[in-house]
C-alpha positions as CSV (number, residue, x, y, z in Angstrom):
1,M,-5.8,-111.5,70.0
2,D,-7.1,-113.7,72.8
3,S,-10.1,-116.0,73.2
4,Q,-12.0,-113.2,75.0
5,Y,-11.8,-111.0,71.9
6,V,-13.0,-113.9,69.6
7,L,-15.9,-114.6,71.9
8,K,-16.9,-110.9,71.9
9,Y,-16.5,-110.9,68.1
10,L,-18.8,-113.9,67.6
11,K,-21.4,-112.6,70.1
12,D,-21.6,-109.1,68.4
13,K,-24.9,-108.6,66.6
14,N,-23.1,-107.2,63.6
15,T,-21.0,-110.3,63.0
16,I,-21.9,-112.3,59.9
17,A,-20.6,-115.6,58.5
18,T,-19.6,-115.1,54.9
19,E,-18.3,-118.5,53.9
20,A,-17.9,-122.1,55.2
21,C,-15.5,-123.7,52.8
22,T,-14.2,-127.0,54.1
23,S,-16.2,-130.0,55.3
24,I,-14.6,-133.2,56.6
25,K,-15.8,-136.5,58.2
26,M,-15.3,-136.9,61.9
27,V,-12.9,-139.4,63.3
28,I,-14.8,-142.7,64.0
29,D,-13.0,-145.2,66.1
30,Y,-15.6,-147.9,66.0
31,N,-15.8,-150.8,63.5
32,I,-19.6,-150.9,63.8
33,T,-21.4,-147.7,63.0
34,P,-24.5,-146.2,64.6
35,K,-26.4,-146.9,61.4
36,E,-25.5,-150.6,61.5
37,Y,-26.6,-150.9,65.2
38,L,-29.9,-149.2,64.2
39,S,-30.4,-151.7,61.4
40,Y,-29.8,-154.6,63.8
41,A,-32.4,-153.0,66.2
42,K,-35.0,-152.9,63.4
43,L,-34.4,-156.5,62.5
44,D,-34.8,-157.6,66.1
45,L,-38.0,-155.6,66.5
46,D,-39.5,-157.4,63.5
47,E,-38.7,-160.9,64.9
48,Q,-40.9,-162.9,67.2
49,Y,-38.6,-164.8,69.5
50,G,-39.0,-164.4,73.3
51,H,-36.4,-161.6,73.9
52,H,-36.5,-159.8,70.6
53,L,-37.6,-156.5,72.3
54,I,-34.7,-156.6,74.7
55,N,-32.3,-157.2,71.9
56,A,-33.9,-154.4,69.8
57,L,-33.6,-152.0,72.7
58,C,-30.0,-152.9,73.4
59,N,-29.0,-152.3,69.8
60,A,-30.9,-149.1,69.6
61,K,-29.1,-147.9,72.7
62,R,-25.8,-148.9,71.2
63,A,-26.7,-146.9,68.1
64,F,-27.7,-143.8,70.1
65,H,-24.6,-143.9,72.4
66,C,-22.2,-144.7,69.5
67,Q,-23.4,-141.6,67.6
68,L,-23.3,-139.5,70.7
69,D,-19.8,-140.6,71.6
70,I,-18.5,-139.9,68.1
71,I,-19.7,-136.3,68.4
72,L,-18.5,-135.7,71.9
73,K,-15.0,-137.2,71.3
74,N,-14.6,-135.0,68.2
75,L,-16.0,-131.8,69.5
76,A,-16.1,-131.8,73.3
77,R,-12.8,-133.9,73.3
78,K,-14.3,-136.1,76.0
79,T,-17.3,-138.2,76.7
80,A,-19.1,-139.4,79.9
81,N,-20.6,-142.6,81.4
82,S,-24.1,-141.5,82.2
83,F,-26.8,-140.3,79.8
84,L,-27.4,-137.1,81.7
85,S,-23.7,-136.2,81.6
86,K,-23.5,-136.9,77.9
87,K,-26.7,-134.9,77.2
88,K,-25.3,-131.9,79.1
89,L,-22.1,-132.0,77.0
90,L,-24.3,-132.1,73.8
91,E,-26.4,-129.2,75.0
92,E,-23.3,-127.2,75.7
93,L,-22.2,-127.6,72.1
94,G,-25.6,-126.3,70.9
95,I,-26.2,-128.9,68.3
96,I,-29.3,-130.5,69.6
97,T,-32.7,-129.0,68.7
98,P,-35.4,-128.4,71.3
99,R,-37.6,-130.9,69.6
100,I,-35.1,-133.7,69.9
101,L,-34.1,-132.6,73.4
102,K,-37.7,-132.8,74.5
103,K,-38.0,-136.3,73.1
104,L,-34.7,-137.4,74.7
105,N,-36.0,-136.2,78.1
106,R,-39.0,-138.4,77.7
107,Q,-36.6,-141.4,77.1
108,R,-34.6,-140.8,80.3
109,N,-36.1,-143.8,82.1
110,I,-35.4,-146.3,79.3
111,L,-31.8,-145.0,78.8
112,E,-30.9,-145.0,82.5
113,H,-32.4,-148.3,83.6
114,E,-30.7,-151.5,82.3
115,Y,-32.7,-154.3,83.9
116,T,-36.3,-153.7,82.9
117,K,-38.3,-155.5,80.3
118,P,-39.5,-153.0,77.7
119,S,-42.8,-153.0,75.9
120,L,-43.2,-152.9,72.2
121,E,-44.4,-149.3,72.4
122,E,-41.3,-148.2,74.4
123,V,-38.9,-149.9,72.0
124,S,-40.6,-148.5,69.0
125,D,-40.6,-145.0,70.4
126,F,-36.9,-145.2,71.3
127,L,-36.1,-146.5,67.9
128,D,-37.8,-143.5,66.4
129,I,-36.0,-140.9,68.5
130,T,-32.7,-142.7,67.9
131,E,-33.2,-142.6,64.2
132,L,-34.2,-139.0,64.3
133,F,-31.2,-138.1,66.4
134,I,-28.8,-139.9,64.1
135,E,-30.3,-138.4,61.0
136,Y,-30.1,-134.9,62.4
137,T,-26.6,-135.1,63.8
138,N,-25.1,-136.9,60.7
139,K,-24.5,-133.5,59.2
140,Y,-21.9,-133.0,61.9
141,V,-20.4,-136.5,61.7
142,Y,-20.0,-136.7,58.0
143,T,-19.8,-133.0,56.9
144,L,-18.1,-131.2,59.9
145,K,-17.6,-127.7,58.7
146,C,-14.1,-127.1,60.0
147,N,-13.5,-123.6,58.4
148,C,-15.6,-120.5,58.3
149,S,-15.0,-116.8,57.5
150,F,-16.6,-113.9,59.4
151,E,-17.0,-110.2,58.9
152,N,-17.8,-107.4,61.3
153,V,-17.1,-103.8,60.1
154,T,-17.7,-102.4,63.6
155,M,-14.9,-104.4,65.2
156,E,-11.2,-103.4,65.4
157,I,-10.4,-106.5,63.2
158,P,-13.1,-106.5,60.5
159,S,-12.6,-110.1,59.2
160,L,-11.6,-113.4,60.7
161,D,-11.2,-117.0,59.5
162,I,-11.9,-119.6,62.1
163,S,-10.8,-123.2,61.7
164,Y,-11.6,-126.2,63.9
165,R,-8.5,-128.5,64.3
166,T,-9.9,-132.0,64.5
167,E,-6.5,-133.4,65.5
168,D,-6.3,-131.7,68.9
169,G,-9.6,-129.8,69.3
170,G,-7.9,-126.4,69.0
171,I,-9.6,-123.5,67.3
172,E,-7.3,-121.6,64.9
173,I,-7.9,-117.9,64.2
174,L,-6.5,-116.3,61.1
175,Y,-6.5,-112.5,60.7
176,I,-4.4,-109.6,59.4
177,D,-3.2,-107.2,62.1
178,D,-2.7,-103.5,61.8
179,T,0.9,-104.0,60.5
180,K,-0.5,-106.1,57.6
181,Q,1.0,-109.3,59.2
182,I,-0.9,-112.6,59.0
183,K,-1.5,-113.9,62.5
184,R,-2.7,-117.5,63.4
185,P,-3.3,-117.7,67.2
186,I,-4.7,-121.0,68.5
187,I,-7.3,-121.4,71.2
188,D,-6.4,-124.7,72.7
189,A,-8.8,-127.3,74.1
190,K,-8.2,-126.2,77.7
191,D,-9.1,-122.6,77.1
192,I,-11.9,-121.4,79.3
193,N,-13.7,-119.8,76.4
194,R,-13.3,-122.6,73.9
195,K,-16.6,-124.3,74.6
196,E,-18.7,-121.1,74.0
197,I,-16.6,-120.1,71.0
198,L,-17.2,-123.6,69.4
199,R,-20.9,-123.4,70.1
200,L,-21.2,-120.0,68.4
201,Y,-19.0,-121.1,65.5
202,L,-21.1,-124.2,64.9
203,N,-24.3,-122.1,65.1
204,F,-23.0,-119.8,62.4
205,A,-21.7,-122.6,60.2
206,Y,-24.9,-124.6,60.3
207,E,-27.5,-121.8,60.1
208,D,-30.3,-123.3,58.0
209,Y,-30.7,-120.3,55.7
210,W,-27.1,-120.6,54.4
211,D,-26.5,-122.9,51.5
212,W,-22.9,-123.9,52.0
213,E,-22.8,-126.9,49.6
């Protein structure tokens, strides 16, 4: 079985997810969390000293980028320097809603320009979207569903288990072949189809109508 077959399997309209059985916390390499940066931003916003808005915005940006980098390093296996490049990687993973994406697009100017004095409204709006983004994506950061079972009776191989390997970004496939042997091929992080397979996998694993807990 190769990655092309797995991609075809997940795209097929008859494929269903039957179980997501393992959740783990993403690897976080920072000693200050996005939530802590966000709390600093809120404290700054409530103060009245001369540059409190600048400090509030800086901490809100740190919160936003910290959360984004955690997700990208764990799933995309890389990050980027610019907001647009990071946003593109996030979109490719399929874990950002149209509502949040629309709000982020409105914040492009404040994210891309470092040397401007923000208004109270701009900082408040950015704090709101940052908090929304962190709350929405925490389900990936703290409960990353790294194993999921699939069935499709119309395919040559009717059932698959797919596991995401956090240690190297590989995707392990478990299935039983026609000789009744257990097979465990791995789609590595450099595979051309990995990105799309991971997007489809996450879409199945986090479908709102499934109660995995």
